[in-house]
TORLUM-709742 format. One record per residue: residue in three letters; x, y, z of N, C-alpha, C in turn. Coordinates in steps of 0.001 Angstrom, whole numbers, padded with zeros to 6 digits, always signed. Each point is the difference from the previous one (the first is absolute). Layout:
ALAXYZXYZXYZ ...
//
This chain:
MET+000713-001123-000015-000840+001284+000009+000863+001095-000065 SER-000202+000916-000572+000732+001418-000279-000706+001054+000899 GLY+000744+000621+000445-000582+001471+000355+001043+001140+000216 PHE-000629+001317+000887+000950+000583+000265+001059+000095+000994 THR+001053+000515-000306+001228-000129+000728-000199+001188+001235 ILE+000939-000122+001099+000019+000981+000872+000008+000977-000319 ILE+000923+000537-001223+000775+001068-000371-001326+000407-000889 GLU-000640-000517-000650-000864+000348-001025-001119+000707+000850 LEU-000610-000861+000882-000803+000604+001105+000223+001292+000341 MET+001345+000193+000729+000500+001408+000335+000050+000962-001032 VAL+000094-000285-001118+000110+001039-001033-001639+000601-000416 ALA-000768-001320+000323-001393+000445-000447-000447+000530+001276 MET+000408-000185+001147-000643+000978+001135+000416+001513-000013 VAL+001534-000060-000483+000267+001291-000225-000675+001085-000815 LEU+000203-000670-001358-001064+000586-000961-001548+000464+000453 SER-000503-000922+000513-001152+000007+000852-000244+001211+000816 LEU+001114+000203+001043+000150+001134+000765+000201+001477-000957 PHE+000908-000036-000820-000207+001103-000739-001262+000179-000842 LEU-000596-000768-000358-001538+000105-000639-000715+000586+000935 LEU-000116-000556+001390-001047+000503+000963+000530+001375+000304 ALA+001223+000453+000098+000826+001096+000588-000624+001309-001084 GLY-000144-000524-001271-000266+000948-001069-001257+000310-000251 VAL-000698-001236+000467-001780+000355-000146-000444+000929+001435 ALA+000782-000329+001161-000245+000768+001150+000301+001484-000135 THR+001307+000161-000926+000102+001503+000345-000924+000616-001361 LEU-000337-001007-001122-001128+000871-000483-000898+000503+000299 TYR-000961-001156+001018-001087+000215+000933-000025+001125+000511 LEU+001563+000072+001126+000179+001233+000766-000164+001305-000577 ASN+000776+000277-001127-000004+001031-001036-001462+000060-000226 THR-000817-000479-000704-001097+000151-000402-000715+000232+001013 PHE+000056-000270+001346-000854-000030+001144+000135+001726+000314 ILE+001695+000400+000417+000025+001331-000060-000252+001139-000831 ALA-000154-000648-001210-000071+001216-000941-001910+000021-000388 GLN-000644-000879+000519-001662+000098+000083+000025+000606+001562 ARG+000384-000328+000785-000081+001039+001326+000276+001178-000084 GLU+000888+000280-000694+000805+001511-000531-001023+000571-000874 SER-000724-000572-000560-000834+000384-001023-001559+000343+000383 SER-000195-000795+001035-001209+000146+000659+000053+001060+000973 ASP+001317+000114+000921-000091+001371+000718+000177+001185-000864 MET+000531+000166-001100-000267+001060-000857-001270+000278-000299 VAL-000816-001041-000453-001291+000286-000180-000725+000668+001182 LEU-000121-000641+000960-000630+000558+001496+000747+001189+000161 LEU+000993+000310-000059+000555+001305+000390-000434+001277-000955 ASN-000457-000436-001320-000425+000890-000998-001654+000062+000703 ASN-000251-000708-000075-001642-000356+000536-000122+000985+001334 ASN+000877-000295+000903-000175+000692+001191+000268+001553-000136 ALA+000880+000438-000971+000168+001519-000182-001249+000418-000731 ARG-000454-000362-001111-001137+000388-000462-000848+000177+000712 SER-000447-001280+000703-001204-000017+000874-000060+001248+000819 ALA+001027+000147+000766+000513+001129+000977-000475+001265-000658 LEU+000633+000133-001162-000033+001507-000737-001671+000206-000246 ALA-000613-001307-000601-001355+000283-000106-000807+000254+000827 ILE+000175-000402+001072-000960+000303+001525+000441+001064+000112 ALA+001366+000650+000344+000314+001617+000223-000627+001284-000690 SER-000106-000712-001472-000508+001083-000974-001540-000255-000324 GLY-000381-001147+000209-001684-000263-000343-000785+001226+000018 ASP-000034+000269+001543-001216+001012+000345+000709+001604+000087 LEU+001091+000348-000273+000836+001174-000131-000819+000845-000612 LYS-000306-000290-001203-000575+000773-000991-001438+000654+000511 SER-000815-000386+001132-000971+000266+000380+000347+000917+001167 ALA+001441+000376+000241+000062+000766+001109-000705+001544-000162 GLY-000681+000644+000542-000786+001265+000063-001199-000167-000337 PHE-000576-001196-000694-001336-000161-000396-000979+000401+000909 ALA-000714+001173-000069-001104-000050+001102-001261+000517-000743 ASN-000596-001062-000887-001412+000285-000526+000228+001410-000631 GLY+000721+000501-000220-000119+001343-000901+000287+001162+000931 VAL-000054+000037+001235-000077+001113+000783+001478+000274+000253 ALA-000146+001694+000197+001356+000583+000223+000445-000396+001547 ALA+001541+000193-000041+000472-000623+001177-000393+000678+001181 GLY-000105+001492-000012-000533+000718+001083-001348+000059+000331 SER-000810-000470-000928-001506-000427+000424-000078-001362+000903 ILE+001092-000737+000163-000362-001411+000962+000309+000364+001426 ARG-000822-000604+000940+000010+000417+001160+000210-001293+000879 SER+000741-000154+000833+000368-001366+000902-000444+000299+001599 ALA-000527+001030+000456-000358+000454+001459-000656-001508+000488 GLY+000713-000314+001210-000279-001106+000765+000518-001433-000544 TYR+000780+000279-000926+000288-001464-000539+001229+000119+000650 THR+000414-001399+000588+001157-000364+000738+000834-001312-000342 VAL+001084+000060-000161+000904-001283-000151+000745-000440+000948 THR+000023-001104+000756+001082-000451+001102+001760+000213-000786 ASP+000542+000591+001035+001427-000359-000505+000491+000626-001649 ASP-000958+001275+000057+000171+000627-001406+001223-000018-000461 CYS+000624+000553-001380+000994+000689-000507-000127+001468+000399 SER+001112+000779+000011+000113+001195+000550-000052+001046-001287 GLY-000223+001145+000273+000020+001006-000933-001230-000039-001110 LEU+000515+000417-000822-000780-000188-001565-000187-001473-000201 ALA+000765-001142+000260-000208-001279-000199-001139-000448+001045 SER-000686+000524+000691-001024-000195+000824-001177-000692-001057 ALA-000281-001215+000378-001135-000827-000288-001145+000907-000242 THR-000527+000828+001163-001143+000744+000101+000245+001232-001208 LEU+000709+000208-000614+000053+000879-000838+000303-000320-001708 PRO-001111+000091-000556-000100-000685-001360+001093+000959-000931 PHE+000385+000864+000497+000953+000887-001123+000963+000313+001003 PRO+001404+000135-000496+000782-000291-001632-000350-001582+000037 ALA-000309-000704-001045-000573-001142-000228+001489-000732-000262 PHE+001077+000362-000030+001215-000732-000560+001035+000809+000798 LEU+000866-000677+000772+001648+000081+000387+000810-000929-000100 ALA+001057+000106+000106+001267-000740+000116+001268+000565+000437 GLY+000550-000848+000576+001443+000352+000513+000980-000968+000078 ARG+000885+000210+001143+001201-000922-000047-000291-001150+001284 GLY+000388-001033+000011-000312-001061+001097+000767+000274+001199 GLY-000287-000702+001161+001117+000098+000950-000933-000581+001278 ASN+000249+000364+001310-000412-000963+000861-001210+001004+000719 ASN-000270+001006-000328-001205+000698+000094-000898+000657-001131 ILE-001071-000439-000699-000497+000531-000991-001250+000465+000202 LEU+000125+001283+000336-001608+000905+000078-000612-000512+001023 ASP+000944-000669+001355-000452-000151+001269-001250-001317+000130 CYS+000464-000775-001413-001257-001074+000091+000665-001114-000713 ALA+001308-000199-000368+000674-001243-000449+001183+000089+000202 VAL+000543-001204+000016+001625-000098+000443+000410-000708-001099 GLY+000920+000610-000994+000416-000401-001234+001252-000262+000089 GLN+001018-000295-001211+001512-000269+000173+000542+001167-000635 ALA+001283+000349+000601+000783+001251-000496+000379-000526-001242 GLY+000075+001156-000968+000608-000069-001461+001449+000718-000295 ASN+000433-000339-000637+001231+000148-000345+000019+001091-001401 TYR+000070+001480-000081+000056+000764-000910+000654+000557-000836 THR+001304-000652+000115+001319+000273-000822-000576-000233-001405 ALA+000233+000892-001012-000202-000201-001582+000918-001404-000323 ALA+001369-000014+000366+000870-001333-000570-000140-001174+000520 ASP-000695+000012+001379-000033-001543+000425-001163-000105+001087 GLY-001301+000994-000341-001036-000160+000915-001041-000916+000031 LYS-000741-000310+001021-001097-000618-000204-001035+000248+000853 PRO-000552+000590-000948-001354+000909+000794-001273-000710+000607 SER-000597+000784+000645-001256-000574+001020-000904+000888+000019 ASP-000503+000374-001143-000983+000883-000117-001487-000335+000579 TRP-000642+000759+000274-001853-000183+000446-000766+000782-000969 PHE-001135-000463-000040-001251+001138-000624-001045-000747+000394 LEU-000900+001072+000279-001535-000318+000242-000813+000666-000853 PHE-001103-000458-000071-001372+000749-000555-000999-000018+000597 LYS-000977+001030-000040-001544-000424+000557-000907+000483-001066 GLY-001326-000536-000049-000724+000513-000868-001225-001307+000092 THR-001063+000310-000750-000914-001171-000210+000220-000820-001442 ALA-000265-001301+000330+000189-000975-000841-001022-000603-000699 GLY-000126-000618-000845-000991-001278-000491-001384+000773-000435 SER-001154-001003-000037-001245+000978-000623-000745+000521+001184 LEU-000935+000651-000336-001147+000370+001255-000293-001134+000723 THR-000108+000285+001294-000237-000522+001240-001624-000100+000194 THR-000731-001253+000393-001128+000418+000497-000079-000982+001393 ALA+000860-001067-000251-000529-001023+001370+001271+000648+000863 LEU-000396+000572+001109+001227+000498+000786+000048-000968+001341 ALA+001381+000231+000675+000243-000927+000875+000276+000882+001428 ALA-000280-000415+001201+000170+000645+000951+001521+000625+000245 THR+001144-001246-000321+001390+000504-000324+000249+000863-000706 GLY-000624+000248-001333+000709+000354-000856+000072+001513-000349 ASN+000857+000420-000846+000343+001594+000007-000195+000383-001521 TYR-000919+001397+000156-000720+000001-001462+000260+002103-000152 LEU-000228+000116-001070+000167+001388-000259-001410-000009-000617 VAL-001003+001060+000552-001145+000184-000882+000191+001546-000567 ALA-000367+000134-001013+000016+001387-000655-000852+000109-001450 ASN-000471+001497+000089-000518+000151-001328+000972+001032-000843 SER-000302+000840-001006+000918+001046-000566+000108+001241+000916 GLN-000168+000078+000895+000163+001018+000825+000893-000181+001617 GLU-000521-000937+000391+000667-000438+001427+000060-001332-000007 GLY+000828-000565+001001+000501-001405+000468-000129-000015+001645 ARG-000120-001262+000556+000367-000601+001341+000462-001116+000004 VAL+000918-000037+000734+000770-001643+000511-000579-000274+001176 PHE-000622-001244-000237-000490-000662+001236-000059-001509+000100 ARG-000233-000476+000845+000180-001432+000576-001313-000628+000453 GLY-000402-001197-000686-001094-000618+000607-001171+000127-001201 THR-001064-000296+000854-001062-000073-000942-001008+001565+000047 ASN+000363+000596+000613-000784+001617+000590+000479+000583-001236 VAL-000465+000698-001069+000550+000358-001242-000769+001474+000464 PRO+001161+001081-000245-000486+001267+000302-000841+000429-001500 ASP-000943+000360+000405-001100+000720-001174+000504+001245-000527 LEU+000345+000234-001349+000712+000946-000592-001044+000559-000948 SER-000461-000800-001141-001199+000124-000778+000033-001291-000964 PRO-001536+000209-000473-000615-001248-000993+000995-000461-000979 ASP+001135+000407-000429+000842-000566-001066+001412-000195+000858 GLN-000119+000162+001135+001541-000678+000828+000180-001174-000804 GLU+001653-000491+000192+000266-001265-000318+001190-000230+001017 ILE+000028-001489+000360+000842-000561+000695+000855-000948-000364 ARG+000999+000068+000362+001337-000981-000280+000909-000180+001038 GLU+000453-001125+000201+001056-000548+001120+001405+000793-000131 TYR+000069+000651+001358+001110+000990+000021+001487-000691+000378 GLN+000839+000159-000677+001227-000765+000464+001272+000517+000189 PHE+000916-000538+001002+000943+000725+000469+001463-001288-000178 SER+000872+000469-000966+000966-001160-000072+001312+000689+000000 LEU+001091-000607+001019+001276+000548+000021+000816-001544-000482 PHE+000776+000174-000925+000743-000822-000189+001671+000096+000218 TYR+000656-000629+000531+001259+000065+000490+001059-001342+000263 LEU+001073+000201+000218+000888-000945+000251+000372-000159+001451 ALA+000164-001496+000307+000424-000485+001312+000227-001298-000016 ASN+001487-000257+000625+000524-001438+000129+000132-000552-001482 ASN+000150+000682-000982+000059-000297-001213-001339-000572-000615 GLU-001113+000715+000316-001626-000512-000339-000559+000980-000440 LEU-000583+000157-001128-000957+001143+000095-001540-000270+000547 ARG-000089+001131+000915-001010+000210+001043-001224+000784-000582 LEU-001015-000448+000536-001158+000892-000263-000652+000443+001071 LEU-000009+001222+000568-000665+000428+001071-001559+000254-000560 ARG-000955-000143+000593-001445+000319-000820-001113+000247+001059 LEU-001103+001080-000372-000876+000018+000875-000946-000880+000108 ASP-000579-000589+001279-000787-001156+000107-000607+000297+001294 ASN-001484+000257-000430-000814+000436+001274+000562+001277+000368 ASP+000422+000014+001579+000480+001333+000173+001362-000104+000733 ALA+000835-000503-000878+001390-000347+000416+000900-000045-001523 LEU+001371+000280+000262+000733-000541-001191+000632-001467+000219 VAL-000451-000718-001085+000756-001702+000481+001156+000099-001127 ASP+001113-000861+000725+001462-000133-000577-000479-001688-000886 THR+000584-000023-001162-000194-001279-000646+001393-000116-000716 THR+000258-001550-000305+001510-000027-001203-000814-000491-001229 LEU+000501+001012-000733-000497-000051-001513+000995-001245-000772 ALA+001022+000209+000373+001377-000824-000867+001094-000068+000493 SER+000985-001219+000289+000809-000116+000573+001192+000238-001175 ASN+001346+000564+000745+001697-000441-000947-000687+001452-000879 ILE-000164+001040+000368-000196+001327-000961+001165+000761+000927 GLU+000860+000187-000588+001295+000940+000963-000027+001295-000535 ALA-000544+000604-000788+000181+001524-000233-001385+000359-000790 MET-000459+001212+000189-001113+000741-000599+000568+001340-000373 ARG-000209+000401-001100+000277+001282-000439-001037+000907-000622 ILE-000336+001079+000352-001071+000771-000528+000466+001369-000985 GLU-000788-000051-001001+000435+001390-000759-001171+000817-000303 LEU-000193+001078+000371-001160+000691-000263-000090+000983-001297 GLY-000814-000109-000567-000380+001132-001296-000697+001256+000540 ILE+000416+001101+000018-000626+001269+000481-000521+000843-001164 ASN-001259+000355+000509-000772+001264-001013+000358+001286+000351 GLU+000767+001049-000246+000006+001184+000636-000668+000790-000609 ASN-000510+000081-000956-000724+001041-000562-001543-000103-000113 GLY-000382-001178+000490-001449-000179-000130-000660-000249-001022 ASP+000529-000625-001192-000162-000345-001025-000530-001504-000449 GLY+000155-000783+001426-000225-001511-000056+001082-000584-000688 GLN+001250+000136-000292+000976-000557-000525+001073+000100+001094 VAL+001142-001026-000262+001171-000146+000865+000564+000769-000586 ASN+000908+000783+000806+001057+001087-000570+001183-000355+000378 ARG+000022-000733+001018+001504-000270+000551-000247-001425+001024 HIS+001222-000755+000098+000199-000975+000772+000883-000002+001114 GLN-000383-000702+001153+001254+000122+001238-000465-000983+000915 SER+000890-000670+000845-000159-000974+001193-000801+000671+000836 VAL-000460-000790+001028-000851+000428+001204+001009+001053+000715 PRO-000584+001005+000898+000752+001081+000585+000268-000976+001246 ALA+001326+000537+000696+000835-000759+000931-000923+000358+001612 ASN-000888+000997-000184-000609+000324+001087-001610+000009-000304 THR-000747-000767+000041-001578+000085-000771-000735+001075+000910 SER+000310+000498+001445-000854+001091+000050+000567+001320-000136 ASN+001104+000153-000958-000025+001220-000505-000737+000814-001142 TRP-000782-001267-000502-000713+000197-001010-001362+000207+000021 SER-000654+001334-000219-001309+000203+000384-001250-000966-000937 ALA-001442+000195+000692-000632-000894-001064-000239+000575-001377 GLY+000073+001022-000108+000121+000522-001600+001041-000646-000965 GLN+001009-000116+000703+001461-000388-000671-000109-001553-000354 TRP-000809-000543+001021-000260-001494-000064-001006-000338-001244 ASN-001122+001196-000021-000595+000059-001077+000346+000156-001419 GLN+001247+000282-000284+000689+000295-000964+000400-001272-000955 VAL-000050-001296+000919+000647-001008-000347-000829-000691-001088 GLN+000303-000287-001115-001000-000301-001107+000236-001637-000265 SER+001315-000369+000473+000335-001266-000844+000736-000787+001318 VAL+000044-001364+000144+001094-000349+001060+000553-001224-000886 LYS+001250-000204-000016+000771-001193-000416+000602-000699+000987 ILE-000596-001438+000186+000500-000653+001077+001211-001174-000424 HIS+000873+000114+000641+001148-001244-000179-000097-001111+001056 LEU+000122-001379-000169+000230-001059+000851+001075-000723-000372 LEU+000957-000393+001000+000908-000949-000210-000066-001121+001005 ALA-000532-000869-000872-000422-001402+000812+001537-000897-000074 ARG+000121-000802+001190+001288-000923-000186-000481-001576+000531 SER+000963-000685-000386-000429-001347+000062+000583-000525+001119 PRO-000356-001106+000644+000986-000665+001007+001174-000405-000414 GLU+001374+000002+001091+001294-000463-000652-000110-001215-000671 THR+001012+000019-001323-000086-000937-000811+001556-000570-000082 ASN+000457-001109-000250+000916-000273-000111+000639+000436-001651 ASN+001135-000385+000023+000749+000434-001562-000568+000946-000410 TYR-000326+001398+000683-000265+001402-000679+000385+000798+000766 THR+000646+001152-000498+000606+001123+000448-000646+001205-000756 ASP-001088+000700+000732-000606+001498-000558+000699+001441+000155 ASN+001098+000266-001132+000801+001001-000183-000919+000924-000946 ARG-000689-000234-000136-000862+001004-000930-000568+001312+000722 THR-000563+000847-000650-000368+001419+000694-001528+000081-000435 TYR-000731+001071+000498-001346-000244-000243-000445+001688-000036 THR-000404+000734-001104-000437+001168+000328-001492+000289+000462 MET+000108+001017+001455-001356+000181+000080-000110+001510+000077 GLY-000474+000272-001171+000027+001558-000094+001040+000825+000013 ASP+000562+000753+001032+001502+000787+000366+000689-000983+000550 ILE-000222-000980+000460+000728-000874+001013+000506-001496-000636 THR+001365-000505-000205+000096-000990-000483+000345-001013+001276 VAL-000487-001227-000140-000131-000905+001068+000891-001127+000016 LYS+001166-000630+000199+000953-000693-000012-000501-001546+000289 GLY+000043-001217-000493-000147-001017+000504+000947-000361+000884 GLY+000885+000554+000402+001257-000387+000859+000649-001218+000202 GLY-000073-000479-000975+000712-001667-000242-000267-000822+001041 ASP-001505-000005+000176-000561-001012+000767-000685-000999-000977 ASN-000366-001333+000727-000585-001027-000785-001195+000055-000128 ARG-000898+001103-000395-001263+000302-000045-000256+000500-001573 HIS-001218-000793-000424-000404+000560-001323-000988+001309+000093 ARG+000025+000982-000570-000608+001152+000186-000985+000289-001246 HIS-001209+000821-000048-000689+000116-000827-000685+001659-000035 LEU+000002+000712-000900-000058+001632+000312-001485-000041-000760 VAL-000922+000727+000538-001318+000127-000891-000375+001469+000290 SER-000660+000763-001070-000392+001337+000406-001172+000327-000934 THR-000886+000713+000668-001343+000342-000862-000515+001685+000370 THR-000413+000345-001077-000276+001631+000318-001811+000105+000110 VAL-000430+000723+001000-001371-000022+000150-000237+001582-000062 PHE-001034+000682-000679-000414+000987-000038-001006+000376+000808 LEU+000032+000990+000635-001049+000382+000953-000912+000912-000387 TYR-000962-000471-001197-000852+000733-000513-001119+001024+000905 ASN-000317-000619+001397-000832+000912+001085+001164+001169+000169 HIS+001009+000128+000070+000443+000946+000406+000507+001124-001043 ALA-000109-000272-001420+000037+000583-001171-001407+000842-000048 TYR-001053-000273+000620-001168+000958-000054-000396+000411+001247 GLN+000985+000176+001154-000526+000549+001189+000018+001600+000045 
//
């Protein structure tokens, strides 16, 4: 009877090991490539979803059923732990404000500090808007916040006891939304019942930059662009009403990834953000929103 010699068996085993090693390496490389591809898809989706949420209702800022800003009253309307100054949720106007992040945003939110050097900064801007949103409201909730208005006057109120202005009055939901960064998360401070409630919208958002389009001559067109003021309180309500467009930049990052080094730069308005040589993928998304209601104030 003939068979394999020990040497032949050993050669066959060695060749088999080489073959298995090749298959294992191919499988591992394919697995890593698929995982990185999946991470990039998730990163892109996360960035675009966060941007869509942040900008989605911004175009409704300042909408007040057509009534002039100075004709809206909010006497007796209170909000617990409200923001300070012009940012107060009890004041429907100015309908838009923005500023630089820090550990005290308007006395109502704790954000993250931003680096605002033009060469290697990592901005942490915030913005807020107020106004009505959605269609006309007929079914009121006891904890809901609303604006009732006709063409002459308006009132902000809460609950089901509607101020009686005139037969042609209209009611819409009144909203207050403050978007900011904290711990590399996109956060939303929104009006809920009689208080401002904080929620996390998206994780791994490490920078946000806001650019303002300003209308200086009252023609409804943007005449110049600028970054947000270093001190928000230095701007008057009239200056905020001159903001006609808002460009939002969001920089999202992935978890740490093997075999990758990010040495790229990302332009966010007048600031360039550096990847810094870490092991994270990054994706920058931007959009511009025109504040139509500001143009007609």
